[in-house]
All heavy atoms as an XYZ file, in Angstrom:
866
protein
N      67.686     22.314     84.650
C      66.271     22.010     84.625
C      65.997     20.594     85.120
O      65.130     20.373     85.919
C      65.759     22.209     83.204
C      64.307     21.886     83.043
C      63.895     22.067     81.604
N      63.352     20.804     81.174
C      62.849     20.589     79.995
N      62.871     21.527     79.099
N      62.349     19.448     79.691
N      66.738     19.641     84.623
C      66.502     18.242     84.989
C      66.795     17.995     86.471
O      66.135     17.171     87.091
C      67.367     17.356     84.093
C      67.085     15.902     84.189
C      65.663     15.588     83.713
N      65.014     14.895     84.810
C      63.796     15.105     85.243
N      63.023     15.957     84.694
N      63.306     14.428     86.237
N      67.759     18.692     87.008
C      68.104     18.502     88.420
C      66.916     18.826     89.310
O      66.622     18.097     90.257
C      69.321     19.370     88.792
C      69.560     19.355     90.287
C      70.555     18.896     88.055
N      66.188     19.884     88.997
C      65.050     20.264     89.818
C      63.940     19.206     89.785
O      63.276     18.961     90.778
C      64.513     21.624     89.387
C      65.495     22.719     89.655
N      66.253     23.251     88.669
C      65.854     23.333     90.798
C      67.043     24.168     89.188
N      66.814     24.233     90.473
N      63.758     18.587     88.626
C      62.771     17.507     88.526
C      63.129     16.332     89.394
O      62.270     15.725     90.041
N      64.402     15.985     89.440
C      64.835     14.871     90.262
C      64.741     15.213     91.752
O      64.365     14.375     92.563
C      66.261     14.435     89.899
C      66.394     13.917     88.472
S      65.156     12.695     87.959
C      65.386     11.419     89.157
N      65.048     16.451     92.117
C      64.891     16.882     93.507
C      63.429     16.750     93.914
O      63.118     16.252     94.998
C      65.392     18.329     93.692
C      66.917     18.376     93.554
C      64.967     18.883     95.053
C      67.486     19.775     93.484
N      62.528     17.170     93.032
C      61.099     17.055     93.322
C      60.676     15.599     93.473
O      59.930     15.251     94.388
C      60.281     17.735     92.226
N      61.170     14.724     92.595
C      60.826     13.309     92.694
C      61.294     12.728     94.023
O      60.549     12.010     94.680
C      61.423     12.516     91.539
C      61.060     11.025     91.626
C      61.831     10.158     90.649
O      62.678     10.648     89.921
N      61.528      8.889     90.644
N      62.503     13.014     94.413
C      63.024     12.462     95.660
C      62.317     13.015     96.879
O      62.308     12.390     97.936
C      64.532     12.691     95.760
C      65.306     11.920     94.715
C      66.316     12.529     93.981
C      65.030     10.594     94.439
C      67.018     11.830     93.001
C      65.726      9.889     93.469
C      66.716     10.521     92.770
O      67.408      9.832     91.796
N      61.676     14.164     96.762
C      60.945     14.750     97.874
C      59.514     14.198     97.985
O      58.844     14.422     98.990
C      60.883     16.269     97.732
N      59.052     13.462     96.982
C      57.703     12.888     97.021
C      57.616     11.846     98.128
O      58.532     11.041     98.307
C      57.360     12.229     95.682
S      57.088     13.395     94.360
N      56.504     11.843     98.843
C      56.347     10.925     99.962
C      55.227      9.908     99.765
O      55.099      8.991    100.542
C      56.075     11.698    101.256
O      54.902     12.493    101.081
C      57.263     12.600    101.606
N      54.419     10.055     98.741
C      53.317      9.131     98.509
C      53.757      7.870     97.795
O      54.947      7.685     97.476
N      52.822      6.984     97.545
C      53.116      5.727     96.847
C      53.367      5.936     95.359
O      54.030      5.131     94.715
C      51.953      4.742     97.016
C      51.802      4.280     98.453
O      52.822      4.191     99.164
O      50.663      3.999     98.868
N      52.793      7.006     94.787
C      52.926      7.296     93.363
C      53.417      8.732     93.204
O      53.086      9.597     93.997
C      51.576      7.157     92.654
C      51.038      5.775     92.644
C      50.345      5.160     93.639
C      51.140      4.822     91.589
N      50.011      3.885     93.268
C      50.478      3.653     92.011
C      51.726      4.848     90.322
C      50.394      2.516     91.220
C      51.625      3.713     89.536
C      50.977      2.562     89.984
N      54.188      8.973     92.162
C      54.631     10.328     91.820
C      53.966     10.705     90.490
O      54.034      9.955     89.520
C      56.143     10.387     91.687
N      53.324     11.865     90.466
C      52.647     12.375     89.276
C      53.541     13.470     88.723
O      53.742     14.496     89.351
C      51.282     12.938     89.684
C      50.316     13.112     88.545
C      48.961     13.063     88.799
C      50.721     13.316     87.243
C      48.040     13.236     87.776
C      49.825     13.482     86.218
C      48.471     13.435     86.494
N      54.106     13.231     87.552
C      55.113     14.135     86.978
C      54.567     14.815     85.722
O      54.133     14.137     84.802
C      56.372     13.342     86.631
C      57.434     14.175     85.993
C      58.272     14.947     86.769
C      57.584     14.205     84.613
C      59.251     15.733     86.189
C      58.554     14.982     84.023
C      59.386     15.748     84.815
O      60.340     16.523     84.241
N      54.603     16.121     85.706
C      54.247     16.882     84.515
C      55.328     17.913     84.243
O      55.845     18.524     85.177
C      52.917     17.631     84.708
C      51.664     16.790     84.828
C      50.461     17.683     85.089
C      51.432     15.956     83.591
N      55.649     18.093     82.992
C      56.546     19.165     82.583
C      55.771     20.482     82.612
O      54.541     20.493     82.617
C      57.061     18.913     81.164
C      58.074     17.795     81.060
C      59.453     18.225     81.495
O      59.943     19.265     81.034
O      60.045     17.502     82.301
N      56.483     21.580     82.592
C      55.878     22.904     82.663
C      54.944     23.226     81.519
O      54.043     24.049     81.658
N      55.106     22.586     80.388
C      54.230     22.856     79.234
C      53.165     21.772     79.048
O      52.563     21.658     77.995
C      55.057     23.003     77.951
C      55.848     21.744     77.615
O      55.937     20.827     78.458
O      56.389     21.674     76.500
N      52.925     20.975     80.075
C      51.922     19.910     80.008
C      50.768     20.214     80.953
O      50.953     20.833     82.002
C      52.545     18.564     80.396
C      53.646     18.133     79.462
C      54.370     16.893     79.928
O      54.203     16.459     81.085
O      55.105     16.340     79.116
N      49.588     19.757     80.578
C      48.411     19.930     81.422
C      47.612     18.633     81.437
O      47.703     17.819     80.519
C      47.490     21.086     80.945
C      48.208     22.410     81.043
C      46.981     20.852     79.548
N      46.829     18.468     82.476
C      45.861     17.377     82.580
C      44.512     18.048     82.770
O      44.348     18.914     83.626
C      46.184     16.462     83.776
C      45.070     15.449     83.994
C      47.507     15.764     83.570
N      43.553     17.659     81.968
C      42.220     18.249     82.088
C      41.557     17.733     83.367
O      41.637     16.552     83.687
C      41.364     17.903     80.870
C      40.156     18.764     80.753
N      39.025     18.568     81.500
C      39.929     19.855     79.990
C      38.128     19.484     81.198
N      38.653     20.285     80.281
N      40.897     18.626     84.063
C      40.262     18.258     85.327
C      39.221     17.163     85.173
O      38.991     16.378     86.093
C      39.641     19.485     85.992
C      38.558     20.132     85.174
C      38.138     21.492     85.709
O      38.982     22.239     86.199
O      36.937     21.777     85.617
N      38.601     17.044     84.022
C      37.617     15.981     83.789
C      38.255     14.598     83.759
O      37.569     13.595     83.908
C      36.867     16.217     82.489
C      35.921     17.411     82.540
O      35.667     17.919     83.669
O      35.448     17.839     81.474
N      39.582     14.538     83.550
C      40.282     13.260     83.498
C      40.713     12.763     84.880
O      41.109     11.600     85.020
C      41.523     13.371     82.608
C      41.158     13.583     81.146
O      40.080     13.100     80.728
O      41.936     14.232     80.434
N      40.658     13.596     85.882
C      41.166     13.216     87.208
C      40.434     12.024     87.834
O      41.095     11.150     88.394
C      41.163     14.424     88.149
C      42.143     15.528     87.742
C      42.008     16.727     88.659
C      43.578     15.027     87.710
N      39.103     11.911     87.751
C      38.464     10.708     88.304
C      38.938      9.415     87.637
O      39.141      8.395     88.310
C      36.965     10.947     88.060
C      36.821     12.442     87.994
C      38.095     12.911     87.322
N      39.131      9.434     86.329
C      39.625      8.237     85.627
C      41.061      7.924     86.036
O      41.434      6.750     86.164
C      39.521      8.430     84.115
N      41.877      8.946     86.228
C      43.267      8.727     86.659
C      43.279      8.114     88.054
O      43.986      7.133     88.309
C      44.054     10.049     86.613
C      44.216     10.513     85.159
C      45.410      9.899     87.299
C      44.731     11.939     85.024
N      42.498      8.664     88.960
C      42.419      8.131     90.321
C      41.934      6.685     90.309
O      42.478      5.828     91.006
C      41.513      8.983     91.195
C      41.405      8.447     92.625
C      40.497      9.260     93.489
N      41.080     10.419     94.064
C      41.983     10.433     95.034
N      42.456      9.304     95.492
N      42.441     11.562     95.524
N      40.917      6.396     89.510
C      40.386      5.028     89.422
C      41.447      4.059     88.912
O      41.550      2.928     89.395
C      39.146      4.998     88.543
N      42.243      4.494     87.963
C      43.300      3.649     87.423
C      44.368      3.361     88.479
O      44.839      2.236     88.622
C      43.920      4.302     86.187
O      44.826      3.425     85.578
N      44.741      4.386     89.237
C      45.711      4.183     90.323
C      45.154      3.187     91.340
O      45.852      2.257     91.755
C      46.079      5.521     90.998
C      46.863      5.288     92.284
C      46.869      6.398     90.054
N      43.911      3.376     91.731
C      43.308      2.469     92.720
C      43.202      1.043     92.188
O      43.434      0.087     92.931
C      41.934      3.002     93.135
C      42.035      4.273     93.965
C      40.702      4.954     94.227
O      39.654      4.474     93.694
O      40.696      5.955     94.948
N      42.887      0.899     90.913
C      42.764     -0.430     90.299
C      44.106     -1.165     90.264
O      44.179     -2.364     90.476
C      42.192     -0.293     88.881
C      41.983     -1.608     88.169
C      41.231     -1.485     86.845
N      41.750     -0.480     85.930
C      41.183      0.713     85.692
N      40.077      1.068     86.311
N      41.720      1.550     84.837
N      45.197     -0.437     90.014
C      46.498     -1.075     89.839
C      47.407     -0.997     91.068
O      48.487     -1.573     91.051
C      47.217     -0.437     88.644
C      46.502     -0.633     87.352
N      46.349     -1.870     86.767
C      45.863      0.234     86.539
C      45.658     -1.761     85.650
N      45.342     -0.491     85.487
N      46.974     -0.304     92.096
C      47.832     -0.089     93.264
C      48.311     -1.397     93.902
O      49.457     -1.499     94.315
C      47.116      0.776     94.299
C      47.975      1.114     95.459
N      49.055      1.961     95.357
C      47.939      0.706     96.757
C      49.642      2.067     96.529
N      48.987      1.314     97.396
N      47.457     -2.389     93.960
C      47.830     -3.650     94.592
C      48.642     -4.584     93.724
O      49.074     -5.645     94.188
N      48.911     -4.210     92.484
C      49.648     -5.069     91.560
C      51.061     -4.505     91.374
O      51.253     -3.538     90.631
C      48.931     -5.129     90.209
C      49.622     -6.047     89.221
O      50.703     -6.564     89.480
N      48.992     -6.246     88.081
N      52.064     -5.088     92.009
C      53.430     -4.545     91.916
C      54.029     -4.613     90.510
O      55.027     -3.953     90.239
C      54.233     -5.402     92.903
C      53.441     -6.649     93.077
C      51.995     -6.282     92.859
N      53.440     -5.411     89.619
C      53.943     -5.471     88.247
C      53.615     -4.202     87.463
O      54.260     -3.909     86.460
C      53.381     -6.691     87.527
C      53.938     -7.994     88.069
C      53.462     -9.202     87.288
O      52.870     -9.017     86.203
O      53.689    -10.314     87.768
N      52.634     -3.447     87.920
C      52.300     -2.169     87.287
C      53.167     -1.098     87.954
O      52.936     -0.716     89.085
C      50.799     -1.822     87.426
C      50.504     -0.456     86.814
C      49.950     -2.889     86.774
N      54.179     -0.663     87.231
C      55.141      0.296     87.788
C      54.838      1.732     87.401
O      55.312      2.664     88.056
C      56.553     -0.055     87.326
C      57.009     -1.409     87.805
C      58.361     -1.790     87.244
O      58.667     -1.451     86.091
O      59.108     -2.446     87.988
N      54.075      1.909     86.327
C      53.783      3.265     85.855
C      52.477      3.254     85.077
O      52.036      2.212     84.606
C      54.917      3.764     84.959
N      51.881      4.439     84.960
C      50.680      4.615     84.145
C      51.024      5.539     82.995
O      51.710      6.555     83.174
C      49.540      5.181     84.985
C      49.092      4.298     86.146
C      47.988      4.999     86.933
C      48.613      2.958     85.651
N      50.536      5.172     81.824
C      50.849      5.883     80.594
C      49.669      6.758     80.198
O      48.524      6.346     80.302
C      51.181      4.872     79.468
C      51.381      5.555     78.148
C      52.400      4.052     79.845
N      49.967      7.958     79.727
C      48.945      8.904     79.300
C      49.028      9.116     77.797
O      50.110      9.164     77.223
C      49.165     10.265     79.974
C      48.833     10.274     81.438
C      49.599      9.575     82.340
C      47.755     11.001     81.889
C      49.294      9.585     83.691
C      47.441     11.031     83.236
C      48.208     10.322     84.141
N      47.871      9.270     77.164
C      47.820      9.685     75.769
C      48.052     11.190     75.723
O      47.684     11.911     76.646
C      46.463      9.380     75.143
C      46.230      7.887     74.975
O      47.204      7.162     74.735
O      45.076      7.450     75.093
N      48.654     11.656     74.654
C      49.008     13.076     74.508
C      48.327     13.711     73.325
O      48.113     13.066     72.311
C      50.522     13.224     74.286
C      51.277     13.382     75.570
C      51.531     12.304     76.383
C      51.704     14.630     75.964
C      52.210     12.449     77.561
C      52.387     14.789     77.153
C      52.642     13.697     77.950
O      53.307     13.858     79.120
N      48.047     14.982     73.475
C      47.708     15.866     72.364
C      48.734     16.982     72.414
O      48.917     17.617     73.437
C      46.307     16.458     72.521
C      45.223     15.479     72.278
C      43.881     16.172     72.220
N      42.847     15.175     72.163
C      41.718     15.236     72.823
N      41.469     16.276     73.584
N      40.835     14.283     72.718
N      49.383     17.199     71.315
C      50.378     18.261     71.241
C      49.766     19.477     70.563
O      49.453     19.432     69.374
C      51.612     17.790     70.462
C      52.358     16.707     71.156
N      53.310     16.958     72.094
C      52.264     15.356     71.060
C      53.802     15.815     72.550
N      53.175     14.835     71.940
N      49.595     20.526     71.349
C      49.061     21.764     70.781
C      50.183     22.521     70.097
O      51.322     22.507     70.543
C      48.417     22.605     71.878
C      47.222     21.944     72.495
C      47.288     21.388     73.745
C      46.029     21.859     71.792
C      46.192     20.756     74.302
C      44.920     21.236     72.337
C      45.008     20.683     73.604
N      49.854     23.163     69.018
C      50.845     23.871     68.222
C      50.459     25.341     68.115
O      49.537     25.694     67.388
C      50.939     23.242     66.832
C      52.053     23.784     65.987
C      53.368     23.408     66.218
C      51.795     24.680     64.966
C      54.391     23.896     65.443
C      52.809     25.187     64.182
C      54.111     24.795     64.437
O      55.117     25.292     63.670
N      51.111     26.164     68.897
C      50.858     27.602     68.849
C      49.719     28.067     69.723
O      49.817     29.095     70.370
N      48.622     27.320     69.761
C      47.484     27.664     70.609
C      46.660     26.398     70.848
O      46.893     25.365     70.214
C      46.605     28.734     69.957
O      45.832     28.171     68.902
N      45.688     26.500     71.729
C      44.846     25.342     72.037
C      43.909     25.008     70.889
O      43.230     23.981     70.918
C      44.056     25.610     73.309
N      43.870     25.827     69.863
C      43.000     25.575     68.717
C      43.655     24.691     67.661
O      42.980     24.209     66.760
C      42.576     26.900     68.093
C      41.765     27.750     69.054
C      41.578     29.158     68.530
O      42.402     29.674     67.801
N      40.482     29.775     68.937
N      44.964     24.488     67.771
C      45.689     23.700     66.768
C      46.355     22.508     67.450
O      47.139     22.662     68.380
C      46.773     24.548     66.098
C      46.207     25.667     65.298
C      45.976     26.950     65.723
C      45.766     25.624     63.951
N      45.443     27.704     64.728
C      45.294     26.909     63.610
C      45.731     24.622     62.996
C      44.790     27.200     62.356
C      45.234     24.928     61.739
C      44.767     26.201     61.438
N      46.059     21.329     66.958
C      46.670     20.100     67.465
C      47.618     19.573     66.415
O      47.244     19.423     65.249
C      45.605     19.043     67.802
C      46.262     17.741     68.239
C      44.666     19.552     68.885
N      48.849     19.318     66.805
C      49.838     18.807     65.878
C      49.806     17.286     65.867
O      49.800     16.647     66.923
C      51.239     19.280     66.283
O      52.203     18.741     65.421
N      49.777     16.705     64.690
C      49.828     15.250     64.531
C      51.063     14.951     63.690
O      51.138     15.332     62.529
C      48.558     14.724     63.833
C      48.656     13.222     63.644
C      47.317     15.098     64.619
N      52.040     14.307     64.315
C      53.298     14.045     63.630
C      53.916     12.768     64.184
O      53.906     12.560     65.389
C      54.252     15.215     63.843
O      55.553     14.858     63.424
N      54.490     11.922     63.337
C      55.174     10.735     63.848
C      56.427     11.084     64.643
O      56.938     10.254     65.372
C      55.510      9.939     62.584
C      55.487     10.932     61.483
C      54.510     11.988     61.881
N      56.894     12.315     64.528
C      58.079     12.737     65.261
C      57.814     13.095     66.712
O      58.737     13.252     67.492
N      56.555     13.226     67.087
C      56.206     13.587     68.464
C      55.623     12.377     69.165
O      54.858     11.613     68.584
C      55.196     14.726     68.468
C      55.758     16.034     68.032
C      56.896     16.246     67.305
C      55.215     17.321     68.274
N      57.087     17.581     67.080
C      56.054     18.267     67.671
C      54.081     17.783     68.916
C      55.817     19.626     67.714
C      53.843     19.139     68.966
C      54.703     20.044     68.380
N      55.986     12.193     70.410
C      55.496     11.036     71.152
C      53.979     11.132     71.355
O      53.421     12.193     71.530
C      56.218     10.896     72.492
C      56.243     12.153     73.347
C      55.277     12.357     74.319
C      57.227     13.111     73.178
C      55.289     13.485     75.095
C      57.250     14.245     73.961
C      56.265     14.425     74.920
O      56.282     15.544     75.702
N      53.333      9.975     71.325
C      51.878      9.923     71.459
C      51.450      9.515     72.855
O      50.347      9.822     73.288
C      51.303      8.936     70.448
C      51.535      9.376     69.036
C      50.958      8.375     68.063
N      51.460      8.721     66.737
C      51.612      7.856     65.770
N      51.296      6.598     65.962
N      52.075      8.245     64.609
N      52.309      8.766     73.546
C      51.999      8.294     74.890
C      53.268      8.358     75.727
O      54.356      8.143     75.216
C      51.512      6.844     74.845
C      50.392      6.620     73.855
C      49.968      5.185     73.811
N      49.011      5.018     74.905
C      48.773      3.888     75.507
N      49.417      2.805     75.166
N      47.892      3.813     76.482
N      53.091      8.625     77.020
C      54.262      8.654     77.892
C      53.823      8.438     79.338
O      52.706      8.770     79.724
C      54.986      9.995     77.759
C      56.399      9.979     78.272
C      57.219      8.864     77.669
O      57.490      8.894     76.466
O      57.614      7.962     78.436
N      54.741      7.856     80.137
C      54.486      7.666     81.575
C      54.469      9.023     82.264
O      55.367      9.842     82.056
C      55.602      6.838     82.205
S      55.723      5.171     81.595
N      53.465      9.228     83.082
C      53.410     10.445     83.888
C      53.075     10.145     85.343
O      53.198     11.002     86.185
C      52.407     11.448     83.310
C      52.951     12.159     82.087
C      54.211     12.939     82.452
N      54.860     13.589     81.359
C      56.028     13.230     80.845
N      56.662     12.186     81.302
N      56.572     13.904     79.874
N      52.686      8.925     85.642
C      52.501      8.479     87.021
C      53.387      7.260     87.208
O      53.274      6.284     86.461
C      51.043      8.082     87.262
C      50.169      9.082     87.971
C      48.711      8.681     87.852
C      50.554      9.268     89.397
N      54.282      7.318     88.174
C      55.189      6.201     88.404
C      55.214      5.882     89.888
O      55.077      6.782     90.728
C      56.610      6.503     87.861
C      57.472      5.265     87.872
C      57.246      7.668     88.591
C      58.627      5.293     86.900
N      55.374      4.615     90.199
C      55.435      4.233     91.611
C      56.633      4.916     92.267
O      57.737      4.886     91.751
C      55.582      2.717     91.767
C      54.314      1.973     91.541
C      54.474      0.527     91.963
N      53.313     -0.223     91.565
C      52.228     -0.374     92.315
N      52.186      0.167     93.513
N      51.204     -1.068     91.876
N      56.374      5.459     93.406
C      57.434      6.125     94.151
C      58.229      5.122     94.994
O      59.161      5.499     95.677
C      56.834      7.221     95.034
C      57.830      8.288     95.379
O      58.730      8.570     94.615
N      57.666      8.874     96.543
N      57.853      3.862     94.919
C      58.500      2.825     95.722
C      59.564      2.053     94.938
O      60.146      1.110     95.455
C      57.436      1.825     96.227
O      56.685      1.332     95.113
C      56.484      2.514     97.204
N      59.824      2.455     93.693
C      60.865      1.821     92.891
C      61.922      2.861     92.545
O      61.642      4.059     92.516
C      60.297      1.191     91.591
C      59.603      2.260     90.723
C      59.347      0.058     91.909
C      59.126      1.755     89.384
N      63.134      2.417     92.315
C      64.208      3.343     91.917
C      64.028      3.699     90.450
O      64.014      2.829     89.591
C      65.578      2.701     92.133
C      65.911      2.538     93.602
C      67.288      1.993     93.776
N      68.239      2.946     93.196
C      69.522      2.709     93.025
N      70.023      1.556     93.370
N      70.315      3.619     92.510
N      63.880      4.979     90.188
C      63.654      5.416     88.815
C      64.184      6.831     88.639
O      64.429      7.552     89.620
C      62.160      5.389     88.482
O      61.467      6.303     89.308
N      64.361      7.202     87.401
C      64.725      8.572     87.073
C      64.283      8.884     85.654
O      64.012      7.984     84.870
C      66.232      8.812     87.260
C      67.114      8.086     86.274
C      67.655      8.757     85.180
C      67.445      6.749     86.455
C      68.480      8.097     84.284
C      68.260      6.095     85.561
C      68.783      6.772     84.483
O      69.577      6.123     83.592
N      64.185     10.153     85.358
C      63.787     10.605     84.031
C      64.948     11.411     83.455
O      65.142     12.560     83.816
C      62.524     11.463     84.113
N      65.743     10.804     82.575
C      66.963     11.462     82.106
C      66.740     12.795     81.383
O      67.559     13.689     81.481
C      67.614     10.446     81.182
C      66.638      9.363     80.976
C      65.575      9.485     82.008
N      65.634     12.921     80.672
C      65.411     14.192     79.987
C      64.017     14.756     80.255
O      63.602     15.709     79.617
C      65.635     14.058     78.478
C      64.597     13.195     77.795
O      63.712     12.660     78.488
O      64.648     13.063     76.568
N      63.308     14.170     81.191
C      61.981     14.649     81.526
C      60.865     14.074     80.684
O      59.712     14.191     81.020
N      61.203     13.426     79.589
C      60.160     12.884     78.730
C      59.775     11.457     79.121
O      58.619     11.098     79.111
C      60.578     12.905     77.274
C      59.495     12.356     76.357
C      59.896     12.395     74.904
O      60.716     13.206     74.507
N      59.333     11.522     74.115
N      60.739     10.641     79.454
C      60.455      9.231     79.741
C      61.160      8.816     81.025
O      62.068      9.470     81.508
C      60.900      8.341     78.572
C      62.383      8.389     78.320
C      63.224      7.468     78.897
C      62.940      9.364     77.505
C      64.594      7.512     78.675
C      64.288      9.426     77.280
C      65.115      8.496     77.863
O      66.463      8.556     77.650
N      60.711      7.706     81.589
C      61.256      7.193     82.850
C      62.092      5.938     82.614
O      61.795      5.149     81.723
C      60.114      6.822     83.795
C      59.412      8.012     84.320
C      58.297      8.589     83.786
C      59.778      8.788     85.434
N      57.964      9.684     84.525
C      58.852      9.838     85.540
C      60.819      8.722     86.345
C      58.916     10.793     86.537
C      60.867      9.672     87.348
C      59.939     10.685     87.444
N      63.072      5.758     83.445
C      63.867      4.529     83.469
C      63.848      3.981     84.887
O      63.956      4.736     85.855
C      65.304      4.796     83.032
C      65.479      5.210     81.574
C      66.927      5.594     81.311
C      65.040      4.100     80.630
N      63.705      2.679     85.010
C      63.729      1.992     86.292
C      65.106      1.353     86.443
O      65.631      0.765     85.501
C      62.625      0.922     86.366
C      62.709      0.110     87.647
C      61.261      1.575     86.224
N      65.691      1.490     87.625
C      67.052      0.978     87.844
C      67.029     -0.147     88.868
O      67.420      0.038     90.018
C      67.990      2.110     88.311
O      67.400      2.732     89.462
C      68.175      3.156     87.238
N      66.582     -1.329     88.440
C      66.584     -2.477     89.337
C      67.904     -3.246     89.274
O      68.240     -3.951     90.198
C      65.420     -3.439     88.996
O      65.480     -3.752     87.601
C      64.085     -2.801     89.330
N      68.622     -3.103     88.175
C      69.933     -3.735     88.035
C      70.984     -2.650     87.849
O      70.760     -1.675     87.149
C      69.961     -4.675     86.822
C      69.054     -5.873     86.958
C      69.192     -6.781     85.744
O      70.333     -7.058     85.347
O      68.145     -7.179     85.216
N      72.146     -2.836     88.426
C      73.219     -1.856     88.372
C      73.590     -1.539     86.925
O      73.939     -2.438     86.154
C      74.437     -2.369     89.135
C      75.559     -1.394     89.197
N      75.456     -0.191     89.846
C      76.796     -1.426     88.655
C      76.591      0.466     89.720
N      77.428     -0.268     88.995
N      73.490     -0.274     86.564
C      73.883      0.247     85.236
C      73.117     -0.383     84.084
O      73.599     -0.401     82.958
C      75.396      0.109     85.022
C      76.199      0.977     85.961
C      77.648      0.950     85.616
C      78.436      1.845     86.560
N      79.849      1.897     86.233
N      71.933     -0.940     84.345
C      71.094     -1.513     83.285
C      69.683     -0.981     83.443
O      68.768     -1.716     83.819
C      71.102     -3.028     83.345
C      72.429     -3.660     82.983
C      72.302     -5.175     82.972
C      73.639     -5.801     82.616
N      73.559     -7.253     82.642
N      69.463      0.305     83.161
C      68.092      0.834     83.315
C      67.165      0.237     82.267
O      67.582     -0.163     81.190
C      68.272      2.335     83.115
C      69.501      2.467     82.291
C      70.395      1.314     82.686
N      65.879      0.208     82.609
C      64.858     -0.328     81.706
C      63.613      0.546     81.792
O      63.447      1.308     82.726
C      64.516     -1.763     82.078
C      63.934     -1.887     83.481
C      63.491     -3.320     83.779
N      63.044     -3.454     85.151
C      61.875     -3.049     85.621
N      61.005     -2.476     84.826
N      61.553     -3.212     86.875
N      62.759      0.418     80.785
C      61.486      1.120     80.819
C      60.555      0.445     81.809
O      60.603     -0.777     81.951
C      60.848      1.123     79.432
C      61.618      1.979     78.453
O      62.041      3.072     78.772
N      61.825      1.459     77.264
N      59.697      1.229     82.471
C      58.734      0.604     83.396
C      57.677     -0.185     82.620
O      57.493     -0.016     81.461
C      58.108      1.785     84.131
C      58.418      2.989     83.351
C      59.599      2.664     82.486
C-alpha cells in the first residue's frame, strides 16, 4: 500500500502535492480556502506543508469520534520541491540531512 503512495508522489509534477488516503475526504466548500492558503504561502520557502484539521467519522457520517488517541491535525499538502516521504501515510518527513528526517 505505501509503495503506491510513494510512486504517486514521485509522479507529481506541480509545485505542491495534495495527498489523501482512501478513507479521507475534503469537502468541496473548503477548496477555495485551501487554494487561497497555497497562494498565500507559495512564495515563502519556509512553509513546507499545510496542515488540515480532521474529523474522524465512526461508522457513518452521522457519528464523529473524539478521542485523544486519534490525530487531530495532519499535513496533506506538501511542497513537491523538497525531498520528503510518508512512512505510513499518516505523516510526512522531510529529508534535508542524510538519515535525519524531520517534520515539515
